[in-house]
C-alpha positions in Angstrom: -20.4 9.3 13.7 -19.7 10.5 10.2 -16.8 9.1 8.3 -14.6 11.6 6.7 -14.1 11.5 2.9 -10.8 10.8 1.2 -8.6 13.7 0.2 -7.7 14.1 -3.4 -4.2 12.8 -2.6 -5.6 9.7 -0.9 -7.8 9.0 -4.0 -4.7 9.4 -6.2 -2.8 6.9 -4.1 -5.5 4.3 -4.4 -5.7 5.0 -8.2 -2.0 4.7 -8.5 -1.9 1.4 -6.5 -4.6 -0.1 -8.7 -2.9 1.0 -11.9 0.4 -0.6 -10.7 -1.0 -3.6 -9.0 0.8 -6.8 -10.0 3.8 -4.9 -11.4 7.3 -5.6 -10.1 8.0 -3.6 -7.0 11.0 -1.8 -8.4 8.9 -0.5 -11.3 6.1 0.6 -9.0 8.5 2.4 -6.7 10.2 4.1 -9.6 6.8 5.2 -10.9 5.9 6.4 -7.3 9.0 8.6 -7.3 8.1 10.0 -10.6 4.4 10.5 -9.7 4.7 11.7 -6.1 8.4 12.4 -5.5 8.4 9.8 -2.7 10.9 7.1 -1.9 9.8 3.4 -2.0 9.4 3.4 1.8 7.5 6.7 1.8 5.0 5.4 -0.9 4.4 2.1 1.0 3.9 4.0 4.3 1.4 6.3 2.7 -0.4 3.5 0.9 -0.7 1.4 4.0 -2.1 4.4 6.0 -4.7 4.9 3.3 -5.7 1.2 3.3 -6.5 1.6 7.0 -9.0 4.4 6.4 -12.7 3.4 6.6 -13.4 5.8 3.8 -11.0 4.0 1.5 -12.8 0.7 2.2 -16.1 2.4 1.5 -14.9 3.9 -1.8 -12.9 0.9 -3.2 -13.6 -2.2 -1.1 -12.3 -4.8 -3.5 -9.0 -3.0 -4.0 -8.5 -2.2 -0.4 -9.2 -5.7 0.8 -6.9 -7.2 -1.8 -4.1 -4.8 -0.9 -4.6 -5.4 2.8 -4.4 -9.2 2.2 -1.1 -8.7 0.3 0.2 -6.5 3.1 -0.8 -9.0 5.8 0.7 -11.9 3.9 4.0 -10.1 3.5 4.0 -9.2 7.2 3.4 -12.8 8.2 6.1 -14.0 5.8 8.6 -11.6 7.4 7.6 -12.6 10.9 8.0 -16.3 10.2 11.4 -16.2 8.6 14.1 -17.9 10.6 17.6 -16.6 10.6 20.6 -18.8 10.9 23.2 -17.5 13.4 26.7 -17.5 12.0 29.3 -18.5 14.5 
C-alpha cells in the first residue's frame, strides 16, 4: 500500500512548527494567525492532524516524534489534573 505524500500546506505546517518550536505559545499562535489566518485552536488541530500522517513521520521523523511526545505529555497532564469541588 503506497503512502500518500504531504500536501504543500502540510509541509508548510511542519516547517512552521519547527521554526516556532520552543517559543511561547502566545507568540506561536499569533504567528499562526498571521501566517495561515487560523485561530490558536485551528492551528493546533491542523498540526496534530499532520503529526498523525505516516508521510509526515517519513519526511521529518525527529520533528514529528518530538512534537507527538509534547502533545502526549500535555494530554496526560490535562487528564491527571484533579479539580477541587467548591461547596
